[in-house]
N, C-alpha and C positions, 0 to 999 in steps of 0.2 A: 700270174703268180702274184701273190699278195707282198707289200713291200715289209721288210723289214722293219722291227722300231727304232726310231730315232734312236742312236746313246742317246743318255740324259746330257745335258748341257753341262758344260767343263763347272766344277765348283766353282764359287765366289771365292775369293780371297778370304783368309780368313778374319774376322774383324778381329780390330785394333785393340790390346788391354784397356780397361776401363782405367782413365786417369789415374794417378796416385795422389793421396789427397794432399792439401797441401802443407809445409811442414810447418811445426806448431811454430807460431812466434818464437827469436830468440829472445831469452829475457836478460830484464836491463842489469848492469852488471851490479855487483852486490853495491849497498852506500858504505861508505869510509865507517870505521867504528867510531864513536863517540869520540872526541876528545879527552884525553886522559886528563882528569880533576890533579888538582896539585892541591895542598894547604894552606889556604891564606894567613896569613900574618893577624893572629888572633889578639886583640885591643881588649885590656885590661878589663875587669869588667867592674861596672860601678852598680851594678845591683844584684844579687841572685836570691831566689827563694825558693820557697816550698821543694826543698832536697836538704835534708840534714848532712853536714860538711860537703857543701857547696863546692867548696875549691877543688875536689878532690875530680870534677869531671876535665878539667884542665889543667892535671896535673903530667899529663903526659905516660900516665903509669895506669895499664888496663887492669891492676891488679886489686886497684883504690878505687872507691864508688862512690857516691853520693844516693840515698835512698828517697821515698818519697812514704807517705805517711800510708799510705793505700785505702783511703778512705773517699769516699765518694768518688767527686771526678779530682782526678789529679793533673796539676800541671806546672812541670819546671819552668821558672820565670826567670833569664838572663838580659840583660841591660849593658850595654856595651859603654866603657869611657869616651869611645872617639868611634867614628863610623869606619864598619869595615865594606870591603865587596866581597861578594859571595854567587855562585851560583847555583848551590847546594852545601846542605849543611848534612854529618855523616854524625849518627849518634847510636852510639856501643852501649847496649843495656841488655836488661834479662832481668827476669821475673814478673813478666806480663806477657799476657797472649792477647793479641786484637788488634784492634786499629789506634794507629798512633796520628796526631793530627799537629801539623806544624801552621806555625804562622810566623815570618819575618816581616819586619818593619823597620821604615826608614824615619825619622820624624827630626824636625828642625831641632828642638832642644834637648835632644840627643835620646840613652837608652833608659834615661831615669836613674835616681839616686834612692827612690823609695818607692813603695806600692802605687801612690799616688802618681807618680813624675811616669812610673813606668808602665802605667795604666794609657797616660797619654800616649805612650809611643807604640804600646801595643794593639789598640783603640778598642779596647776594653774588656771584660771577661769572655773571654770569647769561649774560652773552657767549659764553660757551663753546660753550652752545647755547638761543641764545635761543629757538627755538619749543618746544622741547623744557624748557623754563626758568622761562618766563614771561616776558612783556613786556604791557608795556600796549598800543601800538600800533605796526600796521606799515605801513608805507608802500612801494611799488616806486618806483624811480628810474632812469631812464637818465643816462649817464656827463657829458649835457650839464650846463652852469651851469645848475641851477635850484633853486628854492626848494620845500621839502616840508614840507607843514603835518601835524603830527601832531597829532589832536584826542583831549583826554583827557576829554572831557564833560562833566563837570559843573566850576566852580570850585572846586579842588582847593590844600590848600596845596602847596608844593615846596621840597624842602633842597638836591635833589640829583638830577641827570638820567644817563643810560647811554643812547651812542647804539650801538648794534652793526651791523658789516659784517661779512660772512663768505663766503667764497668756499666753501664745506661745506656751507651750509646755503640754506633758500629753492630755490623752483620757476618757474624755472634756479636754478642758484646764483648766487652774484655773481660780478661779475668786477671785477677790479683795470684801472682803465685812465688811465693807469698807477697811480697812488694815488687814495684818498677825498681831497679837498682841500674845507675847512668853512672858508666865509667868514664866516658869521656865524649865531649862536643868537641867538632874540630868543623871549621868553613872553610868550602874547597872553591876553587876558583878553576 
């Protein structure tokens, strides 16, 4: 008699399932919101130029404004009688679409009482070519009335500020529509 075929060996235990991929890393907790900015005490102005009816920028009334002549490069020049502290500058404006460049400076002799002493504070006529001459911060705006906040970083002393707009610089270049109107300027901290 022939030997009967031997039964097949018992099947090996099923292979374990492949390991699960590692869990994605836990995302870090969200960073806390930036501290809320508050309006700083605004010192009296010692010099304001290039914005007809310049006091309208500081009357706290968003229905009044000063305006620039909208020719060539515009810069609104503001010097203060005493040093203020700010970490940002808020400008409520309309009538211009493009980049606005802001420079804020402190100077031992203050914010200036005329064009020459203002230039000593701000560091020269940077507005002729603000992107190439140095500025602290820039913000892109549209011609609609809106507030633009220029963050200066850490709290710093401020004796003068310059707000520059240009139909020659920026990407795309600025457009006057029909001219820049400044409704308010506030220092924030």
